[in-house]
Structure formats: C-alpha cells, structure tokens
C-alpha positions in Angstrom: 0.0 0.0 0.0 2.8 2.4 0.7 3.4 5.3 3.1 0.4 7.1 4.5 1.1 10.9 4.3 -0.5 13.7 6.2 0.3 17.1 4.7 0.4 20.3 6.8 0.1 23.7 5.1 -2.0 26.7 4.4 -0.7 28.4 1.2 -0.7 28.0 -2.6 2.8 26.6 -2.2 1.3 23.7 -0.3 -1.4 23.2 -2.9 1.1 22.9 -5.6 3.0 20.3 -3.5 -0.3 18.4 -3.1 -1.1 18.6 -6.8 2.4 17.2 -7.6 1.9 14.3 -5.1 -1.5 13.6 -6.5 -0.3 13.6 -10.1 2.1 10.8 -9.0 -0.6 8.8 -7.3 0.3 9.9 -3.8 -2.9 11.5 -2.5 -2.5 12.1 1.2 -4.6 10.4 3.8 -5.1 13.7 5.6 -4.5 17.4 5.4 -4.0 19.8 8.3 -4.3 23.5 7.8 -5.1 26.6 9.9 -8.7 27.6 10.5 -10.5 30.0 8.2 -9.3 33.6 8.6 -10.8 37.0 8.0 -9.6 38.3 4.6 -10.5 40.8 1.9 -13.0 43.7 2.1 -15.4 43.2 4.9 -12.9 40.7 6.6 -15.1 37.7 5.9 -13.7 34.4 7.1 -12.2 32.5 4.1 -10.8 29.1 3.9 -7.1 28.6 3.1 -6.1 27.4 -0.4 -5.3 24.0 1.3 -8.8 23.8 2.8 -10.3 24.4 -0.7 -8.0 21.7 -2.2 -9.0 19.1 0.4 -12.7 19.9 0.3 -12.7 19.2 -3.4 -11.6 15.6 -2.7 -13.8 13.1 -1.0 -11.0 10.7 0.0 -8.9 13.3 1.9 -9.6 14.0 5.6 -9.3 17.7 6.5 -8.5 19.2 9.9 -8.6 22.9 10.4 -6.5 23.7 13.4 -7.5 26.6 15.6 -4.8 26.5 18.3 -1.9 24.0 18.3 -1.4 24.5 22.1 -4.9 23.1 22.8 -4.5 19.4 23.9 -7.7 18.6 22.0 -6.1 19.6 18.7 -3.3 17.1 19.3 -5.9 14.3 19.7 -7.7 15.5 16.5 -4.4 15.3 14.6 -3.8 11.8 16.0 -7.2 10.7 14.7 -6.0 11.3 11.1 -3.5 8.5 11.4 -0.6 8.5 9.0 3.0 7.2 8.9 4.6 10.6 8.4 3.8 14.3 8.3 5.1 16.7 5.7 5.0 20.4 6.6 5.0 22.9 3.8 4.1 26.5 4.6 1.9 25.7 7.6 2.2 29.1 9.2 2.3 28.1 12.9 4.9 26.8 15.2 4.0 23.4 16.7 4.6 22.4 20.3 7.1 19.5 20.8 4.3 17.0 21.4 3.4 17.0 17.7 6.9 15.7 16.7 6.0 12.3 18.2 2.6 11.8 16.4 3.9 9.9 13.4 6.0 6.7 13.5 8.3 8.1 10.8 8.3 11.7 12.1 7.9 14.9 10.2 9.6 16.3 7.1 9.7 20.0 6.3 9.7 21.2 2.7 11.2 24.7 2.6 11.5 26.7 -0.6 15.1 27.8 0.0 18.5 26.3 0.6 18.5 26.4 4.4 19.9 27.9 6.5 19.8 30.8 4.1 16.4 32.5 3.8 14.8 30.5 6.7 11.5 31.7 8.0 8.5 33.0 6.1 8.5 34.3 2.5 11.8 32.8 1.3 10.9 33.1 -2.4 9.9 36.7 -2.1 13.1 37.5 -0.2 15.3 35.7 -2.7 13.7 38.0 -5.4 14.0 41.2 -3.3 17.7 40.4 -2.5 18.6 39.6 -6.1 19.3 35.9 -5.8 19.9 34.3 -9.2 19.6 30.8 -7.9 17.5 29.1 -5.2 16.4 25.6 -4.3 14.3 23.5 -2.0 15.4 21.9 1.3 13.9 18.8 2.7 14.6 18.6 6.4 13.4 16.6 9.3 11.4 18.5 11.9 14.2 18.0 14.5 16.4 20.4 12.6 18.6 17.8 10.8 18.9 18.4 7.1 17.7 15.2 5.3 18.7 16.3 1.8 19.0 19.2 -0.5 17.9 19.5 -4.0 20.3 21.2 -6.5 20.0 25.0 -6.9 17.7 26.0 -9.7 17.9 29.2 -11.7 15.0 31.6 -11.0 13.1 32.2 -14.3 11.5 35.4 -15.6 12.2 39.0 -15.3 9.5 40.6 -13.3 9.1 40.1 -9.6 5.6 38.8 -9.8 6.4 36.4 -12.6 9.5 35.2 -10.8 7.6 34.7 -7.5 4.7 32.7 -9.1 6.9 30.7 -11.4 9.5 29.9 -8.8 6.9 29.0 -6.1 5.3 26.6 -8.6 8.6 25.0 -9.6 9.9 24.7 -6.0 6.8 22.8 -4.9 6.8 20.6 -8.0 10.5 19.7 -7.4 9.7 18.8 -3.8 6.8 16.6 -4.9 9.1 14.7 -7.2 11.5 14.1 -4.4 8.9 12.6 -2.0 7.3 10.2 -4.6 
C-alpha cells in the first residue's frame, strides 16, 4: 500500500505540492491547515487554499487547526493517522508533542537552501535580494537536514512572474523528491 502521508500547510505553495503528489498517485490520507481567517474587504472568514483543495476531494480528511497548544487539537491530529507528516508552509509553530505523532516523524519542505532565507517568505526575499539561484530543502522536523535539491535558476524578469513561477517550480520539485 505504501506510506500514508499527512500534509500540513496553508498556502498556494502547499497546494502545488499536493497537486504534484496527487499527479504521482500519492494523494495524502489527511491534510492539516489553519482555521478559516478574515480576509479581503469586509474581513469575511475565508478558507485557506489548502482547505479548498481538500474539500474538493472526498477521499482526503481535512483538519482545520485553531490553536496547536490546545491538547484537544493534538488528539484530533492523531485521529487522522498517517505514517509521516510533511510540513510545507503551515504558518504556525508546533509544540514539541506534535513531533511524536507519526511513527516516521515529520519532514519540512522549505523553498530555499537552508539555513539561508529561513522563515516566512523565502521566495519573495530571494527575489528582493537579487538571488539568481535558489532551491528546496527537505529537512526533518528535528532540525537535521535530510537532503538538498540542487539549486535551480530563477526564471523570468518581473518580480511577480519570478515569484509565481519559482513557487510553482519549487513545490513541484519537492513533490518529485517525495514520490
């Protein structure tokens, strides 16, 4: 049957990773994202791109996390099962108890060559700071680098084009490495 994956994320970067895995026949057993947040004019609560992705698929369990420090959330995550968790742009720091949920632990997909550009918005910062090359780091959640993908040239000339194209390529590259 293969490895049972639970993907953690909240952004379009995560959706592209999910699409890449799905295209390779690796639809996750579950998806964890943050709860709906106020956005746009009128600050109406809106689901994350990851929520919309999971809701469009009947065979994927979706968990919208409100507060990772709440012990009830930890139990809800455990109920999803899974052999390993993959974090890709989740947007929250997880308490240590989460690191022991999966028998094979967590992997983190980060769209930069760590430790450079760690933290939020690494693709945007690479563009702002004039980087000509970037890459993707796959690291275990215990801060041990599991592997690096080779640096890739950043395409395009405009900042928006470079961001959208590089974000799409980074997540696709990561999906190929996990299949």
